C-alpha positions in Angstrom: -13.7 235.7 44.2 -12.6 234.5 47.7 -10.8 231.3 48.0 -13.7 229.7 49.9 -15.9 230.0 46.9 -13.5 228.6 44.4 -14.6 225.1 43.2 -12.2 222.4 44.4 -13.9 219.3 43.1 -12.1 217.4 40.4 -15.4 216.9 38.7 -15.9 220.6 38.1 -15.6 221.1 34.4 -12.9 223.8 34.6 -10.9 221.9 37.2 -11.1 218.8 35.1 -9.8 220.5 32.1 -6.9 221.9 34.0 -5.9 218.7 35.7 -6.0 216.7 32.5 -3.1 218.9 31.4 -1.3 219.8 34.7 -0.9 216.3 35.8 1.7 215.3 33.1 1.4 217.4 30.0 3.8 220.3 30.9 7.0 218.8 29.7 10.5 220.0 30.6 11.2 223.4 32.2 8.7 226.1 31.5 9.6 229.8 32.4 5.8 230.3 32.8 4.2 226.8 33.4 0.8 228.3 34.1 0.8 230.0 30.8 1.4 226.6 29.2 -1.4 224.9 31.2 -3.7 227.8 30.2 -2.7 227.3 26.4 -3.3 223.5 26.7 -6.4 223.5 28.7 -8.1 226.6 27.1 -8.6 228.3 30.5 -7.2 231.8 31.4 -4.0 231.7 33.3 -5.3 233.6 36.3 -8.2 231.2 36.6 -5.6 228.2 36.3 -3.5 229.6 39.1 -6.6 230.4 41.2 -8.0 226.8 40.8 -4.7 225.0 41.4 -4.1 227.2 44.4 -7.5 226.4 46.0 -7.2 222.7 45.2 -3.7 222.5 46.8 -4.8 224.5 49.9 -7.8 222.2 50.3 -5.6 219.1 50.0 -7.3 217.9 46.7 -4.0 218.3 45.0 -1.5 216.8 47.3 1.6 218.7 45.8 2.8 220.9 43.0 6.3 220.6 41.9 8.8 220.4 39.1 9.7 216.7 38.6 13.0 215.4 37.6 14.2 212.5 35.6 15.9 211.3 38.8 17.4 208.1 37.2 19.6 210.4 35.3 20.7 212.1 38.6 21.0 209.3 41.1 21.3 205.6 40.9 17.9 204.1 41.6 15.9 200.8 41.7 12.6 199.2 42.5 13.2 197.4 45.7 11.1 194.3 46.9 11.4 193.7 50.7 10.5 190.3 52.4 9.2 191.5 55.8 7.3 189.2 58.3 3.6 190.2 58.1 3.6 191.5 61.7 6.3 194.0 60.9 4.9 195.2 57.5 3.0 198.3 58.8 5.8 199.4 61.1 8.3 198.9 58.3 6.0 201.0 56.0 5.8 203.7 58.5 9.6 203.8 59.1 10.3 204.3 55.4 7.6 206.9 55.2 8.8 208.9 58.1 12.5 208.3 58.1 13.9 207.6 54.7 13.6 210.5 52.2 15.3 208.5 49.6 12.4 206.0 49.4 9.7 207.4 47.1 6.8 205.1 46.2 6.1 202.8 49.3 3.4 200.2 48.6 2.2 197.1 50.2 1.3 194.6 47.4 -0.4 191.4 47.3 -1.3 188.8 44.7 -4.6 186.9 44.1 -2.7 183.6 43.6 0.6 182.2 44.5 3.3 183.3 42.2 7.2 183.5 42.5 8.0 186.4 44.8 4.5 187.0 46.3 6.2 186.7 49.8 7.8 190.1 49.0 5.0 192.3 50.1 6.7 195.7 50.7 7.8 197.5 47.5 9.7 200.8 47.2 11.3 203.0 44.7 14.7 204.1 45.9 17.1 206.7 44.7 20.5 207.0 46.4 22.5 210.2 45.7 25.7 210.1 43.5 28.7 208.5 45.2 26.7 206.5 47.7 25.9 202.8 47.8 22.4 201.7 47.1 23.4 198.2 48.4 24.7 199.6 51.7 21.7 201.8 52.1 19.3 198.8 51.7 21.4 196.7 54.0 20.9 199.3 56.7 17.2 199.6 56.0 16.8 195.8 56.1 18.1 195.8 59.7 15.8 198.7 60.7 12.7 197.1 59.0 13.4 193.7 60.4 13.3 192.3 56.7 14.7 188.9 56.0 15.6 189.7 52.4 15.4 192.5 49.7 15.8 192.5 45.9 17.1 195.4 43.9 15.6 195.8 40.4 17.2 198.8 38.7 15.6 199.9 35.4 17.5 199.0 32.2 15.0 200.9 30.0 12.0 203.0 30.4 9.1 202.7 28.0 6.3 204.8 29.6 6.2 207.4 32.4 3.3 209.8 32.9 0.7 209.9 35.6 -2.2 211.7 34.0 -4.9 209.9 36.1 -7.7 212.3 35.1 -7.3 211.7 31.4 -6.7 208.1 31.8 -10.0 207.6 33.6 -11.9 207.0 30.5 -9.3 205.0 28.5 -10.7 201.8 27.2 -8.7 198.5 27.5 -6.7 198.0 24.4 -6.2 201.6 23.6 -2.7 202.1 22.3 -0.4 204.3 20.2 0.1 203.6 16.5 3.9 202.8 17.0 5.8 200.9 19.7 7.1 203.1 22.6 10.8 204.4 22.2 13.0 203.0 24.9 14.6 205.6 27.2 18.2 204.8 28.5 19.6 206.2 31.7 23.0 207.8 32.3 23.8 209.5 35.5 24.9 213.1 35.0 27.4 214.9 37.3 26.5 218.4 38.4 28.5 221.4 39.6 27.8 222.9 43.0 25.9 225.8 41.5 23.8 223.4 39.4 22.8 221.4 42.5 21.8 224.7 44.2 19.5 225.4 41.4 18.2 221.9 41.1 17.4 221.7 44.8 15.5 225.1 44.7 13.8 224.0 41.4 12.4 220.6 42.6 11.0 221.6 46.0 7.3 221.5 46.0 5.2 224.7 46.1 3.0 226.1 48.8 -0.4 227.6 47.7 0.8 231.1 48.4 3.9 230.6 46.2 1.8 230.0 43.0 2.0 233.0 40.7 3.1 234.0 37.3 6.6 234.9 38.3 7.0 231.4 39.8 10.8 231.2 39.7 11.8 234.5 41.1 11.9 233.4 44.7 13.5 230.1 43.8 16.3 232.0 41.9 17.0 234.0 45.1 17.0 230.8 47.1 19.6 229.3 44.9 21.6 232.5 45.1 21.7 233.2 41.4 19.9 235.9 39.1 16.7 234.8 37.5 18.1 234.7 34.1 21.0 232.4 35.2 18.5 230.2 37.0 16.3 229.9 33.9 19.4 229.3 31.8 20.6 226.4 34.0 17.1 225.0 34.3 16.7 225.1 30.5 20.0 223.3 30.2 18.7 220.6 32.6 15.8 220.1 30.2 18.2 219.7 27.2 20.3 217.2 29.3 17.1 215.2 30.0 17.3 215.8 33.7 13.8 217.5 33.9 10.5 215.6 33.8 7.6 217.8 34.0 5.7 220.6 35.9 3.1 218.7 37.7 0.1 218.7 40.0 -0.3 215.4 41.9 -3.5 213.8 43.0 -3.9 210.9 45.4 -3.8 207.6 43.6 -6.3 205.7 45.6 -7.1 207.4 48.8 -10.2 209.6 48.8 -9.3 213.3 48.0 -10.2 216.1 50.5 -13.4 216.8 48.3 -14.5 213.2 48.9 -13.9 212.1 45.4 -11.6 209.3 44.3 -9.4 209.6 41.2 -8.7 205.8 41.0 -9.8 202.8 43.1 -7.2 200.0 42.0 -3.8 199.7 40.8 -1.9 196.7 39.5 1.9 196.2 39.0 2.0 193.9 36.0 4.8 191.4 35.6 5.9 189.5 32.3 8.7 187.2 31.8 9.9 187.2 28.2 12.7 185.4 26.7 16.2 187.0 27.2 17.0 189.0 24.2 13.5 190.1 23.5 13.2 192.7 26.4 13.5 195.8 24.1 10.8 194.4 21.7 8.5 193.4 24.4 8.9 196.6 26.5 8.3 198.8 23.5 5.0 196.9 22.6 3.9 197.1 26.2 4.7 200.7 26.5 2.5 201.8 23.6 -0.7 201.2 25.7 -2.3 204.4 26.9 -3.6 203.0 30.3 0.0 202.5 31.6 1.6 205.1 33.9 4.9 203.3 34.0 6.6 200.6 31.8 10.1 199.4 32.4 12.6 196.6 31.7 13.7 195.5 35.1 15.4 192.0 35.7 13.8 190.6 38.7 15.8 187.3 38.9 14.9 183.6 39.8 13.0 184.6 43.0 10.4 186.3 40.8 10.4 183.8 37.9 12.8 185.8 35.9 10.3 188.5 35.2 11.8 191.3 33.2 9.0 193.6 31.9 7.0 195.5 34.4 4.2 198.2 34.0 1.5 199.9 36.2 -2.1 200.7 35.4 -4.8 202.4 37.6 -8.5 202.2 37.2 -11.8 202.8 39.2 -12.3 199.0 39.5 -10.4 195.8 39.6 -12.1 194.3 36.6 -10.8 197.2 34.5 -7.3 196.8 35.6 -7.5 193.2 34.6 -9.0 194.1 31.3 -6.1 196.4 30.6 -3.8 193.5 31.4 -5.6 191.0 29.3 -5.5 193.5 26.3 -1.6 193.8 26.6 -1.4 189.9 27.1 -3.3 189.4 23.8 -1.2 192.0 22.0 2.1 190.3 23.1 0.7 187.0 21.9 -0.3 188.6 18.5 3.2 190.1 18.2 4.7 186.5 18.6 6.4 187.4 21.9 6.3 184.3 24.1 5.6 185.0 27.9 6.7 182.4 30.3 5.2 183.9 33.4 2.9 186.9 34.1 1.3 188.1 37.3 -0.5 191.1 38.8 0.6 192.6 42.2 -2.3 194.6 43.6 -1.4 197.8 45.5 -2.8 198.2 49.1 -1.5 200.7 51.4 0.5 203.3 49.7 2.3 206.5 49.9 4.1 208.5 47.2 6.7 211.2 47.8 9.5 212.5 45.7 12.8 210.7 46.4 15.4 213.0 47.8 18.6 212.9 45.5 20.8 215.6 46.9 24.2 214.4 48.2 24.3 217.1 50.8 20.9 215.8 52.2 22.4 212.3 52.2 25.3 213.3 54.5 22.9 215.1 56.9 20.6 212.0 56.9 23.4 209.6 57.6 24.5 211.7 60.6 20.9 211.7 61.9 20.9 207.9 61.6 24.2 207.4 63.5 26.0 206.4 60.2 29.3 207.6 58.9 28.6 209.1 55.5 32.0 208.0 54.2 31.2 204.3 55.1 28.1 204.5 53.0 29.9 205.5 49.9 30.4 203.1 47.0 
């Protein structure tokens, strides 16, 4: 079958089965990730490869890559930027084109006035080991023309997994039988050979690279034998440095096929009493609709919000229904909330944050910065 005749629509029954698995169900490092997708989706591996390759080539899937638990590899934070309205889009574009360490870049707004609603540009940021996230933001602040920024590192994670395809039909209130387990972060130091493997491992794949012997070329790129490459990658899994092997779809923008995966996304904020963050985060994180849930201290500018989560849905009403179900659950659990809000996602781009210290030194030189001055 030629590639032009391979169905690329996400509504195609086989593609739908594949994507329900391939977005976020292939955990850790897999020697043959397509065999795992095949097993979980009930679709022959050659068909899995053919369909993912065609969707990637057509732009329906925007990237295929091995994800990392980057918070265990580089200090990171959610960053809210206060940027004058007339500079918002130029600032967004600068981060997209010139800062490989900023991942999610989103312009967010609220329906009502809440603390922090004048911070409209939101990013996730990872700065490689040894470098200062504060200094990085101070440099970006000058380039963006921002008047303020606020760093919100994650203290615990309660939910992480995109899975937009399988979340499309999730009803508000659907949740796990038990509270979510909190995940702690601990930055791990790597040896030079491990960095070479990691850099080769995480680079996204081109359509022509997708095959059963997926890692052969990457091992050569890292300069190690295949068995050594897989041994190091397997060790990354055990050390909780590896996320999942994943196919990524656009969150809101129409796909190349004309379809839309989701229509709206909301960043949910809750302020709970100090000392009850772990309990509240675990209760929030059990809801199936959420792609992310964290404990992040936002401080007085944001009404002391400390629990945050993200949900996507085809329409705004469903996003609000997910939020209402979580609000009701927190009340039922006896967890008082002093402030809650929804920040709606507008213009957005999502790219993997670069975490290589080698790449950071090169970036500094390209920006006219002394890399040594940017160190902690």
